C-alpha positions in Angstrom: 16.0 20.8 -3.3 13.8 21.1 -0.1 10.3 22.4 -0.4 7.8 24.0 1.9 6.4 21.7 4.7 2.9 22.8 3.6 3.4 21.0 0.3 3.0 17.3 -0.2 6.4 17.4 -1.9 9.1 17.2 0.6 12.1 17.0 -1.7 12.9 17.1 -5.4 15.9 15.3 -6.8 16.9 15.4 -10.5 17.0 12.0 -12.1 20.3 10.7 -13.4 20.6 10.4 -17.2 21.5 6.8 -16.9 21.6 4.1 -14.3 19.3 3.4 -11.4 16.9 6.0 -9.8 17.2 6.9 -6.1 14.8 4.8 -3.9 13.6 4.8 -0.3 13.2 1.8 2.0 11.7 -0.8 1.4 12.8 -0.4 -2.2 16.5 -1.0 -3.1 16.7 -0.2 -6.8 14.7 1.1 -9.7 15.8 1.3 -13.3 13.9 2.4 -16.4 14.8 0.6 -19.6 13.8 2.3 -22.9 15.5 0.8 -26.0 14.7 1.0 -29.7 16.1 -2.3 -30.9 16.1 -2.7 -34.7 14.4 -5.5 -36.6 16.1 -8.9 -36.5 18.0 -9.5 -39.7 19.4 -12.9 -39.0 16.5 -15.0 -40.4 15.0 -15.9 -37.1 18.2 -16.7 -35.2 17.8 -13.5 -33.2 21.6 -13.1 -33.3 22.0 -9.9 -35.3 25.5 -8.4 -34.7 25.1 -5.1 -33.0 27.6 -2.4 -32.2 28.7 -2.5 -28.6 30.8 -4.7 -26.5 28.3 -6.1 -24.0 28.8 -3.4 -21.4 27.5 -0.3 -23.1 25.1 1.8 -21.1 25.3 5.0 -23.2 22.1 6.9 -22.4 22.3 8.8 -25.7 22.4 5.6 -27.9 19.1 4.4 -29.3 19.5 1.1 -27.5 21.9 -0.7 -25.1 23.2 -4.2 -25.2 23.7 -4.1 -21.4 25.7 -7.4 -20.8 24.5 -9.1 -23.9 26.7 -9.6 -27.0 24.6 -10.9 -29.9 21.4 -10.8 -27.9 20.7 -7.8 -25.7 19.9 -8.3 -22.1 21.4 -9.8 -18.9 22.8 -13.3 -19.2 22.6 -15.6 -16.1 23.5 -13.9 -12.8 22.7 -14.7 -9.1 20.5 -12.9 -6.6 19.9 -13.4 -2.9 17.9 -11.6 -0.2 15.3 -9.5 -2.1 12.7 -9.5 -4.9 12.6 -8.3 -8.4 9.4 -6.8 -9.9 9.7 -6.4 -13.7 6.8 -4.3 -15.1 6.6 -4.1 -18.8 5.0 -1.6 -21.1 6.4 -2.5 -24.6 8.5 -5.3 -25.9 9.3 -8.8 -24.6 11.7 -10.4 -22.1 12.9 -14.0 -22.0 13.3 -15.3 -18.5 15.2 -18.5 -17.4 16.4 -19.5 -13.9 18.2 -22.1 -11.9 15.0 -23.5 -10.4 13.9 -24.5 -14.0 11.3 -21.8 -14.4 11.1 -19.9 -17.6 8.9 -17.5 -19.5 8.5 -15.0 -22.3 6.5 -12.0 -21.2 5.9 -8.3 -22.0 3.5 -5.9 -23.5 2.0 -5.0 -20.1 2.7 -8.3 -18.3 4.4 -8.2 -14.8 6.8 -10.7 -13.4 7.5 -10.9 -9.7 10.4 -13.1 -8.5 11.4 -13.7 -4.9 15.1 -14.6 -4.9 15.1 -15.5 -1.2 18.0 -17.8 -0.3 19.4 -17.8 -3.8 18.5 -18.0 -7.5 20.3 -17.6 -10.7 18.3 -16.0 -13.6 18.8 -14.5 -17.0 16.7 -11.7 -18.6 17.2 -11.4 -22.3 15.4 -9.2 -24.8 14.5 -11.3 -27.8 14.2 -9.7 -31.2 11.1 -11.5 -32.3 10.2 -9.1 -35.2 12.0 -9.3 -38.5 9.9 -6.7 -40.3 9.8 -3.9 -37.8 11.7 -2.5 -34.8 11.8 -4.4 -31.5 11.1 -1.5 -29.1 11.4 -2.2 -25.4 10.1 -0.3 -22.3 10.0 -1.6 -18.8 10.9 -1.0 -15.2 12.9 -3.4 -13.0 12.3 -2.7 -9.3 14.0 -4.4 -6.4 11.9 -4.7 -3.2 13.8 -5.7 -0.1 13.0 -8.6 2.1 13.1 -8.4 6.0 15.7 -10.5 7.8 13.2 -13.2 8.6 12.4 -13.8 4.9 15.8 -13.4 3.3 16.5 -17.1 3.1 13.1 -18.3 2.0 12.6 -20.6 -1.0 12.7 -18.7 -4.3 9.3 -18.2 -6.0 8.1 -16.8 -9.3 4.8 -15.3 -10.3 3.5 -14.0 -13.6 0.6 -11.5 -14.0 -0.5 -11.3 -17.6 -1.5 -7.9 -18.9 -5.2 -8.8 -19.0 -5.0 -9.4 -15.2 -3.2 -6.2 -14.3 -5.8 -3.6 -13.1 -6.0 -0.3 -15.0 -8.0 2.6 -13.7 -9.2 5.4 -16.0 -10.8 8.8 -15.2 -14.2 9.5 -16.6 -12.8 11.6 -19.4 -10.1 9.0 -20.1 -7.4 11.6 -20.0 -5.6 10.0 -17.1 -5.0 6.3 -16.2 -3.3 4.3 -13.5 -1.8 0.9 -14.1 -1.7 -0.9 -10.7 1.4 -3.1 -10.7 1.1 -3.6 -7.0 -1.2 -2.3 -4.2 -4.9 -1.5 -3.9 -5.0 2.2 -5.0 -7.6 3.2 -7.6 -9.2 -0.3 -7.6 -12.9 -0.6 -8.0 -14.8 -2.6 -5.3 -15.2 -5.6 -7.6 -11.5 -5.5 -8.6 -8.8 -7.1 -6.5 -5.0 -6.6 -6.8 -2.8 -9.3 -8.0 -1.4 -11.1 -4.9 2.3 -10.7 -4.3 4.3 -13.9 -3.5 3.7 -15.1 0.0 7.0 -14.1 1.5 7.0 -10.6 0.0 7.0 -7.5 2.2 4.1 -6.5 -0.1 2.0 -9.5 1.0 1.1 -7.8 4.3 -1.5 -5.0 3.6 -0.3 -3.1 6.7 3.0 -2.4 4.8 1.0 -0.5 2.2 3.3 -1.3 -0.7 2.2 0.3 -4.0 3.8 0.4 -7.5 1.8 2.5 -9.9 2.3 3.7 -13.5 0.3 6.9 -14.0 -0.3 8.5 -17.4 -1.9 12.0 -17.8 -2.8 13.4 -21.2 -3.1 17.1 -22.1 -6.1 18.5 -20.3 -6.2 15.6 -17.8 -5.9 15.4 -14.1 -5.9 12.9 -11.3 -5.5 12.8 -7.5 -3.2 10.2 -5.8 -4.9 9.5 -2.5 -3.0 9.6 0.7 -1.6 6.4 2.1 -4.0 3.9 3.6 -1.9 3.5 6.8 -1.3 6.0 9.5 2.1 4.5 10.0 5.3 6.0 8.6 5.1 5.3 4.8 7.7 6.2 2.3 6.4 7.5 -1.0 8.4 8.5 -4.1 7.0 9.9 -7.4 9.2 9.8 -10.5 8.5 12.0 -13.6 9.9 9.7 -16.3 8.4 11.0 -19.6 6.8 14.3 -20.7 8.8 16.7 -18.5 8.6 19.4 -21.2 4.9 19.5 -20.7 5.2 21.4 -17.4 3.0 19.1 -15.4 1.6 20.4 -12.0 2.2 18.1 -9.0 0.4 19.5 -5.9 0.3 22.8 -7.6 4.0 23.0 -8.4 5.1 23.1 -12.0 7.6 20.3 -12.8 9.6 20.7 -16.0 12.5 18.2 -15.6 12.8 14.5 -14.9 12.8 14.3 -11.1 12.2 12.1 -8.1 9.8 13.7 -5.7 9.8 12.5 -2.1 6.2 12.9 -0.9 4.4 13.3 2.3 2.2 10.1 2.1 -0.3 11.5 4.6 -1.5 14.0 1.9 -3.5 13.6 -1.3 -1.5 14.6 -4.4 -3.3 16.3 -7.3 -1.6 16.0 -10.7 -2.8 18.3 -13.6 -1.6 18.8 -17.2 -2.6 21.9 -19.2 -4.7 21.3 -22.3 -1.9 23.0 -24.4 0.8 20.6 -23.2 3.2 19.2 -25.8 2.8 15.5 -24.8 1.4 13.2 -22.2 3.2 12.8 -18.9 4.2 9.4 -17.4 4.9 9.0 -13.7 6.0 6.0 -11.5 5.0 5.8 -7.9 6.8 3.6 -5.4 5.4 3.4 -1.9 5.7 1.3 1.2 6.3 1.0 4.9 10.1 1.0 5.5 11.6 -2.3 6.8 14.0 -0.3 9.0 16.7 -2.9 9.1 20.4 -2.6 8.2 21.2 -3.1 4.5 24.4 -4.8 3.4 24.6 -4.9 -0.4 27.3 -6.1 -2.7 26.3 -6.5 -6.4 23.5 -9.0 -6.7 23.2 -9.9 -3.0 21.3 -7.9 -0.3 21.6 -9.0 3.3 21.7 -7.3 6.7 25.4 -7.8 7.5 28.7 -8.0 5.7 29.2 -11.4 7.2 26.0 -12.6 5.5 27.3 -11.1 2.2 30.5 -13.2 2.5 28.3 -16.2 3.2 26.3 -15.5 0.0 29.4 -15.4 -2.1 30.7 -18.6 -0.6 27.3 -20.4 -1.0 27.1 -19.3 -4.6 30.6 -20.5 -5.4 29.9 -23.9 -3.7 26.3 -24.6 -4.9 25.7 -22.2 -7.9 22.3 -21.9 -6.2 21.2 -25.1 -7.8 23.2 -24.8 -11.1 22.2 -23.6 -14.5 20.0 -26.1 -16.3 20.0 -24.2 -19.7 22.4 -24.8 -22.6 23.4 -21.1 -22.9 24.0 -18.3 -20.5 21.9 -15.9 -22.6 19.0 -18.3 -23.2 16.2 -17.1 -25.6 13.3 -19.1 -26.9 12.3 -19.7 -30.5 11.1 -16.6 -32.4 7.6 -17.9 -32.8 7.2 -19.2 -29.2 4.8 -16.5 -28.1 4.3 -15.4 -24.5 4.3 -18.2 -21.9 5.2 -19.0 -18.3 6.8 -22.3 -17.2 6.5 -22.5 -13.4 7.1 -25.7 -11.4 7.0 -27.7 -14.7 3.6 -26.4 -15.8 3.4 -24.1 -18.9 0.7 -21.5 -19.1 -0.2 -18.9 -21.6 -2.0 -15.5 -21.6 -5.8 -16.2 -21.3 -6.5 -14.5 -24.6 -4.8 -17.2 -26.7 -3.0 -20.5 -26.3 -1.4 -20.4 -29.7 -0.2 -16.8 -29.8 2.8 -16.1 -31.9 5.1 -13.1 -31.6 6.9 -13.6 -34.9 6.4 -11.3 -37.9 
């Protein structure tokens, strides 16, 4: 649906009921995971048998196994030519990769991985609680790499929830979690630095990934883009569509992707009588403007490079898989941690944190 050129909203597209959301360059992929996994009943083995065959993506089910069988998630699989940003809101993820890095993160943590020339990783959803449900909510977002950076060395960064900037309006009825970018940051607060080879590492590319929450009676204004260059901006209404939120004065009452004019401020308002809070994702960035050749987990510029990626993976396995299982998860009481280049770190709040019940 096209809208008036006077509006900051250029186009509205209804979101699919399952699968990835539509994205604009420099983004390649965006998926919202919301799963209500039950309590683990296996006595800490985290191998409760669930219904599903490992490929169930039913949007009407309370949870999905994705490609897992006994453990939900995504067992080892390769990537080349782009980055993954995994931004969590609730629940935990166990990461392992072919470089030897690993981690358990969630509850507001953000993991940023540059696949570059090739990496194999697994993302599993451990059921760490035996006495209550293991709910999970997160976004995984793929950010493209320009041709000059597609074959860089893989890198891996973890931003603990205490380090992720959150802006709140004076009445605390609206908040913005800044997963990437410098929007809404106070003068004494700096954004978490993207990996060095990321498209987001250059401020002139004006990459932003924001999670915006507006409660009944709240309002907030998304400022126009920093750059005068051509900037793509998409706003996704992901929760609370029945609350009839106003975006740039237009009432939105369904889950949609709004393509925005990034040169204009965007006011967001929610009536005091709304049924529930509204949650919005914003993706923004200067387009890379290069050809995109994509086949499954590989994103390059030409089909010839895609064929090379498959041959390289078959020959080298991108370094091989150093873990004993394809669907590696860590002990139930391990707690959140990051193992990067052989050094293990923990969230600053605690070095002995346990996630078990």
